[in-house]
FILODO-485078 format. One record per residue: y, x, z of N, C-alpha, C, O in turn. Coordinates in steps of 0.02 Angstrom, whole numbers, padded with zeros to 5 digits, always signed. Each point is the difference from the previous one (the first is absolute). Example, Ala and Ser with C-alpha at 12.3 -4.5 7.8 and 13.67 -1.06 7.14 Angstrom:
<recs>
-00284+00660+00390+00059-00045+00000+00060+00045+00000-00001+00052+00033
+00054-00070-00069+00059+00042+00003+00055-00039+00037+00055+00025+00008
</recs>
This chain:
<recs>
+01443-01458+00755-00055-00021+00023-00055-00017-00051-00059+00018-00001
+00105-00071-00055-00043-00030-00040-00040+00071-00052-00055-00008-00026
+00094+00072+00019-00030+00055-00027-00050+00022+00048-00050+00022-00030
+00045-00019+00093-00042+00018+00055-00062-00048-00013-00055+00028-00007
+00057-00092+00002-00042-00044+00003-00060+00020-00078-00062+00004-00003
+00110+00004-00043-00052-00007-00064-00032+00068-00024-00040+00011-00045
+00072+00031+00092-00041+00080+00002-00051-00008+00053-00058+00015-00014
+00072-00036+00071-00064+00004+00022-00063-00055-00018-00056+00002+00024
+00076-00041-00064-00054-00057-00042-00035+00044-00055-00058+00005-00018
+00108+00022-00001-00032+00056-00063-00041+00048+00025-00051+00018-00029
+00069+00005+00086-00046+00064+00026-00074-00014+00025-00044+00042+00011
+00041-00129-00005-00074-00018+00006-00025-00014-00039-00061+00000+00009
+00085-00020-00073-00033-00012-00058-00005+00062-00042-00049-00003-00037
+00078+00050+00032+00007+00054-00045-00079+00047-00011-00016+00029-00051
-00015-00033+00097-00058+00052+00002-00043-00054-00054-00013+00013-00058
-00004-00073+00092-00055-00055-00038+00023+00005-00082-00036+00010-00048
+00099-00020+00051+00034-00017-00054-00028+00063-00059-00025-00007-00055
+00043+00079+00099-00016+00057-00064-00081+00016+00001-00019+00042-00040
-00030-00074+00084-00064-00010-00013-00029-00047-00056-00050+00007-00035
+00097-00056+00037-00018-00054-00060+00012+00025-00057-00042+00008-00044
+00116+00010+00041+00018+00040-00078-00033+00072-00008-00001+00025-00056
-00023+00006+00106-00026+00060-00013-00081-00024-00029-00015+00033-00049
-00027-00074+00065-00076-00015-00023+00024-00042-00060-00053-00019-00026
+00095-00001-00002+00012-00040-00061-00043+00032-00059-00046-00030-00027
+00066+00096+00011-00044+00036-00055-00069-00007+00014-00037-00020-00044
+00007+00039+00124-00066-00014+00010-00039-00051-00022-00054+00002-00029
+00099-00066+00052-00026-00068-00004+00004-00018-00085-00036-00045-00023
+00080+00084-00019-00015-00028-00069-00064+00038-00032-00035-00022-00045
+00028+00086+00079-00062+00038-00051-00077-00044+00036-00052-00013-00030
+00068+00001+00096-00086-00041+00012+00011-00070-00031-00055-00021-00020
+00104-00022+00009-00003-00060-00053-00013+00028-00066-00031-00036-00039
+00046+00085+00022-00016+00029-00076-00078+00005+00008-00034-00029-00042
+00012+00051+00075-00085+00018+00008-00026-00056-00009-00051-00004-00034
+00084-00063+00069-00043-00073-00026+00039-00024-00042-00016-00055-00025
+00055+00075+00011+00026-00052-00075+00003+00039-00054+00040-00019-00042
-00078+00080+00026-00024+00036-00057+00075+00030-00021+00007+00012-00060
+00034-00002+00093+00078+00031-00018-00004+00057-00001+00057+00023-00009
-00093+00016+00014-00001+00068+00000+00009+00054-00057+00014+00060+00000
-00030-00111-00054+00005+00028-00082-00068+00024-00015-00053-00020+00023
+00069+00076-00074-00063+00011-00040-00042+00055+00047-00061+00008+00007
+00119+00029+00023-00022+00064+00033+00024-00007+00082+00051+00021+00027
-00107-00058+00001+00033-00007+00094+00003+00065+00020+00049+00014+00035
-00083+00025-00046+00025+00071+00040+00067+00026-00005+00037+00020+00045
-00024-00024-00113+00060+00033-00020+00060-00048+00032+00048+00021+00033
-00060-00084-00049+00058-00043+00022-00001-00001+00090+00056-00002+00026
-00104+00002+00012+00008+00009+00066+00036+00071+00032+00039+00007+00047
-00071+00048-00098+00049+00058+00001+00067+00012+00006+00031+00039+00036
-00007-00094-00094+00079+00005-00017+00031-00046+00045+00058+00008+00019
-00101-00064+00001+00033-00052+00041+00008+00031+00067+00052-00013+00031
-00101+00057-00002+00011+00039+00070+00035+00031+00010+00031-00007+00052
-00013+00073-00106+00042+00046-00012+00067-00026+00000+00045+00022+00037
-00037-00086-00095+00070-00039+00016+00009-00018+00076+00049+00025+00028
-00085-00059+00004+00010-00028+00055+00016+00051+00059+00037-00012+00048
-00076+00079-00062+00033+00034+00050+00067+00040-00009+00021+00030+00049
+00014-00028-00108+00066+00025-00016+00031-00067+00036+00047+00008+00039
-00067-00058-00049+00047-00058+00014+00026-00003+00065+00057-00005+00024
-00122+00012+00002+00018+00004+00079+00037+00052+00031+00045-00009+00041
-00067+00065-00061+00035+00072+00022+00093-00014-00030+00049+00020+00031
-00048-00046-00078+00073-00004-00033+00031-00054+00063+00049+00016+00033
-00088-00083-00022+00032-00036+00063+00014+00022+00057+00050-00014+00033
-00110+00065-00013+00022+00041+00063+00047+00036+00008+00035+00001+00051
-00024+00041-00111+00056+00050-00012+00068-00053+00005+00051+00022+00026
-00052-00083-00049+00045-00024-00011+00038-00027+00075+00054-00030+00000
-00085+00042+00049+00014-00046+00050+00059+00024+00028+00052-00031+00010
-00069+00099+00003+00064+00051+00038+00066-00014-00026+00045-00021+00036
-00036+00033-00101+00062-00009-00017+00046-00079-00012+00059-00011-00012
-00111-00029+00020+00017-00073-00007+00025-00021+00093+00042-00042+00016
-00074+00077+00023+00008+00007+00074+00085+00023+00002+00043-00035+00026
-00033+00084-00051+00052+00047-00003+00055-00041-00020+00047-00009+00039
-00048-00013-00090+00060-00034-00043+00006-00066+00043+00056-00022+00015
-00123-00013+00009+00018-00071+00000+00015-00010+00090+00043-00039+00021
-00092+00088+00030+00010-00003+00067-00067-00050+00026-00002-00021+00058
-00049+00004-00106-00050-00057-00001-00054+00061+00019-00040+00024-00040
+00046-00007+00107-00050+00052+00038-00082-00050+00016-00053+00028+00013
+00062-00092-00017-00065-00032+00013-00032+00016-00057-00060-00007+00010
+00072+00027-00072-00050+00016-00038-00043+00050+00007-00051+00003-00035
+00069+00044+00083-00031+00068+00005-00077-00010+00013-00040+00040-00024
+00017-00103+00068-00081+00006+00011-00027-00033-00070-00054-00029+00008
+00078+00027-00072-00036-00006-00059-00025+00068-00027-00056+00007-00026
+00104+00046+00035-00034+00052-00016-00059+00032+00011-00025+00046-00033
+00006-00072+00079-00067+00026+00038-00055-00035-00056-00036+00032-00037
+00039-00103+00039-00031-00049-00032+00000+00024-00078-00054+00006-00029
+00107+00006+00000-00008+00013-00066-00034+00084-00036-00026+00014-00053
+00045+00028+00116-00038+00055+00001-00066+00008-00002-00031+00039-00037
+00006-00079+00083-00072-00016+00009-00034-00048-00059-00058+00005-00017
+00096-00042-00004-00026-00034-00067-00004+00059-00065-00048+00002-00038
+00100+00037+00035-00001+00058-00046-00065+00035+00003-00034+00017-00048
+00020-00009+00111-00054+00056+00018-00069-00045-00007-00055+00027-00003
+00064-00090+00001-00067-00040-00017+00000+00003-00084-00053+00013-00029
+00107-00024-00002-00013+00004-00081-00023+00060-00021-00045-00005-00042
+00062+00067+00060+00002+00078-00017-00085+00014+00017-00031+00044-00029
+00004-00085+00074-00061+00013+00010-00036-00045-00049-00043+00028-00033
+00052-00086+00022-00038-00027-00040+00013+00024-00077-00045+00000-00042
+00104+00019+00030+00001+00046-00075-00044+00063+00020-00049+00003-00036
+00051+00037+00072-00051+00051+00009-00073-00019-00014-00037+00028-00040
+00021-00088+00085-00073-00019-00004-00003-00010-00064-00045+00034-00025
+00077-00069-00016-00012-00048-00061-00028+00067-00060-00045+00002-00042
+00101+00050+00065-00006+00066-00045-00076+00027+00014-00042+00010-00044
+00032+00000+00115-00072+00020+00014-00061-00037-00030-00053+00027-00017
+00066-00085+00013-00057-00053-00033+00013+00028-00067-00046+00033-00024
+00092-00039-00004-00008+00011-00063-00030+00074-00034-00025+00006-00056
+00033+00034+00095-00022+00071-00016-00065+00003+00043-00010+00054+00027
-00042-00111-00016-00048-00013+00034-00031+00065+00048-00054+00028+00000
+00118-00018+00043-00022+00051+00054-00017+00051-00023-00039+00032+00036
+00053-00006-00092-00016+00062-00015+00034+00071+00019+00033+00038-00036
-00054-00032+00107+00062+00050+00030+00020+00049-00041+00060+00007-00013
-00115+00038-00017+00022+00065-00042+00051-00007-00041+00051+00034-00001
-00070-00093-00045+00053-00019-00055+00070-00028+00042+00057+00006-00022
-00073-00031+00072+00070-00023+00035+00045+00053+00029+00061+00000+00000
-00102+00046+00026+00047+00062+00025+00032+00029-00060+00059+00018+00005
-00091-00012-00062+00006+00044-00065+00082-00035-00019+00049+00037-00006
-00044-00111-00001+00025-00050-00031+00069+00012+00058+00056+00002-00025
-00061+00005+00081+00061-00004+00027+00038+00075+00008+00056+00015+00022
-00100+00017-00045+00027+00084-00006+00029+00016-00060+00041+00046-00006
-00062-00088-00048+00008+00012-00076+00039-00049-00023+00029+00013-00053
-00018-00074+00081+00049-00056-00029+00059+00000+00023+00002-00029+00054
+00054+00051-00073+00082+00003+00037-00011-00080+00054-00003-00007+00061
-00002-00043-00116+00015-00063+00028-00051-00027+00071+00021-00034+00047
-00092+00060-00057-00038-00012+00049+00021+00050+00066-00006-00013+00060
+00029+00065-00086+00004+00042+00049+00072-00029+00057+00002+00001+00061
+00042-00021-00104+00065-00027+00036-00015-00068+00041+00030-00021+00049
-00085-00010-00083-00011-00072+00049-00049+00017+00042+00000-00040+00047
-00054+00093-00040-00036+00002+00054+00056+00045+00061-00008+00000+00061
+00046+00025-00088+00048+00047+00061+00041-00060+00032+00012-00005+00061
+00011-00043-00114+00040-00046+00037-00046-00047+00060+00023-00019+00054
-00086+00007-00075-00044-00025+00043-00011+00042+00070-00005-00032+00053
+00002+00094-00053-00017+00047+00044+00069-00003+00052-00009+00001+00061
+00063-00005-00083+00063+00000+00019+00022-00067+00053+00031-00005+00052
-00071-00045-00102+00001-00053+00046-00040-00022+00049+00017-00048+00035
-00077+00082-00027-00048-00008+00037+00032+00018+00085+00009-00045+00041
+00003+00107-00029+00029+00004+00063+00065-00052+00021+00010-00015+00059
+00029-00009-00112+00040-00052+00022-00029-00066+00025+00022-00033+00048
-00074+00017-00084-00025-00058+00018-00042+00019+00080+00004-00044+00043
-00032+00088-00032-00042+00023+00062+00047+00006+00056-00025-00005+00056
+00091+00016-00060+00042+00012+00042+00054-00053+00012+00054+00014+00025
-00073-00086-00048+00054-00050-00004-00027-00046+00063+00012-00061-00002
-00043+00084+00051-00003-00031+00080+00052+00005+00027+00042+00039-00022
-00032-00079+00076+00051+00011+00052-00003+00062+00044+00048+00032+00022
-00123-00019-00011-00016+00065+00036+00010+00059-00035+00020+00052+00028
-00034-00058-00095+00016+00062-00040+00086+00021+00008+00021+00058+00003
+00016-00114-00002+00079+00012-00018+00020+00029+00079+00041+00046+00006
-00072-00076+00050-00003+00020+00051-00015+00079+00015+00041+00039+00026
-00113-00022-00048-00017+00073+00004+00030+00056-00043-00006+00059+00017
+00040-00077-00072+00028+00047-00053+00065+00002+00019+00030+00052-00014
+00008-00104+00050+00079+00008+00008+00034+00010-00062-00017-00028-00052
+00067+00069+00058+00050+00008-00066-00046+00032-00054+00011-00017-00058
-00058+00058+00068-00056+00016-00060-00017-00059-00040+00006+00006-00061
-00021-00046+00077-00013-00071-00036+00035-00011-00051-00022-00003-00057
+00098-00005+00079+00043-00021-00064+00002+00060-00055+00005-00013-00060
-00008+00074+00083-00013+00047-00052-00059+00010-00037-00004+00037-00049
-00050-00076+00079-00063+00005-00040+00001-00057-00047-00021+00002-00058
+00053-00068+00095+00000-00061-00050+00048+00009-00073-00007-00039-00048
+00056+00096+00048+00037+00020-00048-00026+00015-00060+00028+00004-00054
-00104+00007+00074-00034+00031-00072-00021-00064-00043-00037+00000-00050
+00058-00040+00070-00013-00074-00048+00040+00017-00073-00020-00011-00057
+00082+00038+00078+00048+00014-00065-00059+00037-00045-00027-00027-00049
+00013+00089+00071-00044+00026-00057-00053-00033-00022-00010+00002-00060
-00033-00036+00098-00029-00047-00017-00006-00043-00061-00037-00004-00049
+00090-00026+00075+00020-00058-00060+00020+00041-00063-00028-00012-00054
+00078+00065+00058+00013+00034-00038-00051+00014-00057+00008-00010-00061
-00068+00038+00098-00073+00017-00032-00036-00052-00035-00029+00007-00054
+00034-00071+00095-00013-00058-00021+00020-00032-00086-00031-00016-00051
+00106+00022+00074+00034-00016-00084-00017+00066-00062-00008-00012-00060
+00007+00048+00076-00027+00075-00038-00075-00034-00029-00020-00011-00057
+00000+00004+00106-00075-00012-00008-00012-00076-00062-00047-00012-00038
+00098-00019+00050-00012-00064-00044+00036+00021-00063-00025-00021-00052
+00080+00060+00047+00023+00029-00069-00043+00030-00035-00008-00017-00059
-00034+00073+00090-00037+00021-00037-00076-00037-00022-00044+00025-00036
+00042-00075+00062-00068-00029+00005+00018-00051-00066-00044-00020-00038
+00099+00007+00032+00010-00060-00058+00026+00043-00068+00041+00046+00001
-00069-00067-00048-00004+00041-00063+00052-00027-00050+00014+00046-00039
+00012-00093+00027+00037-00059-00046+00050-00017+00039+00040+00042+00022
-00038-00117-00006+00045-00041+00042+00022+00027+00078-00027-00017+00052
+00078+00059-00060+00024+00037+00055+00050-00045+00058+00013+00020+00057
+00008-00079-00085+00047-00029+00026-00015-00025+00076+00053-00010+00029
-00109-00003+00010-00014-00015+00042+00006+00073+00059+00036+00004+00050
-00077+00043-00076+00009+00066+00038+00069+00031+00012+00009+00039+00047
+00050-00058-00097+00051+00022-00012+00051-00054+00048+00051+00015+00031
-00076-00063-00035+00040-00055+00049-00014+00024+00075+00047+00001+00040
-00099+00015-00023-00032+00024+00057+00044+00084+00030+00011+00014+00059
+00005+00024-00111+00024+00043-00011+00073-00001+00037+00012+00026+00055
+00030-00061-00094+00061-00016+00002+00008-00039+00075+00042+00023+00038
-00073-00069-00020+00008-00022+00065-00007+00050+00043+00046+00015+00037
-00110+00022-00036-00006+00042+00065+00047+00063-00018-00012+00046+00039
+00057-00029-00083+00058+00035-00008+00059-00029+00041+00046+00030+00029
-00059-00098-00034+00076-00034+00034-00011-00011+00059+00049-00001+00037
-00105-00007-00012-00019+00001+00078+00007+00086+00035+00028+00005+00054
-00047+00043-00080+00002+00071+00015+00081+00007+00006+00024+00032+00047
+00012-00060-00091+00075+00015-00012+00044-00033+00057+00055+00021+00020
-00086-00072+00001+00029-00067+00043-00002+00043+00069+00037-00016+00045
-00077+00067-00039-00021+00039+00064+00053+00070-00001+00008+00033+00052
+00017-00021-00099+00047+00058+00004+00060-00019+00050+00023-00056+00010
-00005+00113+00017+00045-00017+00069+00059-00032-00039+00019-00051+00028
+00015+00065-00084+00059-00023-00030-00002-00085-00003+00047-00038+00013
-00120+00019-00033+00008-00071-00013-00028-00035+00062+00021-00056+00014
-00074+00091+00030-00017-00030+00055+00048-00010+00060-00013-00045+00041
+00060+00079-00035+00056-00016+00039+00036-00042-00009+00035-00015+00049
-00025-00021-00112+00043-00050-00031-00039-00070+00024+00026-00055+00009
-00085+00070-00003-00040-00062+00030+00001-00025+00086-00021-00054+00022
+00046+00100+00009+00009-00012+00070+00056-00029+00026+00043+00037+00023
-00033-00103-00022+00057-00035+00003+00018-00010+00070-00044+00017+00040
+00096-00041-00015+00001-00025+00073+00016-00073-00003+00049-00031-00021
-00104+00013+00049-00002-00078+00000+00023-00027+00069+00011+00038+00047
-00003-00106-00044+00018-00037+00061-00041+00002+00055-00061+00005-00010
+00087-00010+00078-00041-00001+00052-00068-00034+00000-00054+00022+00019
+00071-00090-00049-00042-00050+00010-00069+00029-00040-00058+00006+00020
+00085+00008-00079-00055+00016-00050-00060+00076+00006-00055+00015-00023
+00107+00018+00069-00051+00069+00034-00023-00029+00063-00040+00040+00024
+00044-00080+00006-00041-00038+00050-00051-00036-00041-00058+00017+00011
+00066-00053-00047-00056-00044-00036-00043+00071-00036-00060-00011-00009
+00079+00067-00008-00038+00044-00026-00042+00040+00058-00056+00021-00014
+00083-00011+00076-00029+00023+00041-00048-00026+00031-00047+00032+00023
+00054-00112-00017-00050-00058+00008-00062+00013-00052-00056+00012+00022
+00064-00015-00065-00045-00009-00065-00044+00056+00002-00060-00008-00010
+00095+00086+00026-00047+00052+00005-00046+00005+00067-00048+00038+00007
+00077-00091+00048-00054+00016+00060-00035-00051-00010-00050+00003+00036
+00051-00065-00080-00047-00060-00009-00060+00036-00056-00056-00023-00010
+00081+00074-00015-00053+00035-00045-00011+00077+00017-00008+00048-00038
+00009-00052+00109-00027+00081+00042-00052+00007-00029-00035-00047-00017
+00023+00107+00006-00050+00041-00018-00019-00003-00078-00057+00018-00014
+00094-00037-00031-00018-00029-00062+00058+00032-00043-00001+00005-00061
+00055+00017+00105+00056+00024-00045-00016+00074-00039+00043+00025-00035
-00100+00001+00043-00014+00065-00035-00065-00022-00020-00033-00042+00031
+00011+00078-00101-00078-00004-00018-00010+00037-00052+00040+00044-00016
-00100-00056-00020-00036+00061-00039+00046-00016-00069+00019-00055-00020
-00009+00120-00008+00034+00002-00048+00062-00024+00001+00016-00035-00048
+00021+00046+00088+00070-00039+00006+00056+00042+00008+00047-00029+00027
-00040+00066-00035+00073+00053-00005+00052-00018-00051+00051+00034-00006
</recs>
């Protein structure tokens, strides 16, 4: 019963906690505007920070399913939608900063997307994330049915392209993009049947009841944008 109790409590606070954690990078950027903490080149700083935040949110989103499988903590599920939407928020800010930096010169922007591989990869990742964000509502889940799950698996490709975009963008210090690449590789490996199956443990009845109650308390939030 104790297990059921704490999982019910966790199901209630996980979504607001995910919002708070997901919006911390945005808060730091806004604080930097008022404190002069954006450095000598604010556009470059915001571009890098929003891109970093996008990948961080995507990695956290992708980590939820393996963690749930290995721990049985199904109350984590509502956080996927929240973190996915945060990822989309940051990728929109990332793209907007790029457009501002280019002075909204659309002819040049089109040429840039077509001719520079790292821009092509980043823009393609944005296009892939767009339908995932648009279909993150409960109504979309009901309308699409099984097709919804297939559609949202596109997040794997979008995240991979985002990592590639970061690797190609950085010209000298590759530590951060390679760390993201390693984390992404691990998260994909954990989805392989041979590893995913090991995470499915048989849990005590009380724990299973707690999970069921947690899921019921978070009804409608167990699926979400960018959440495969």
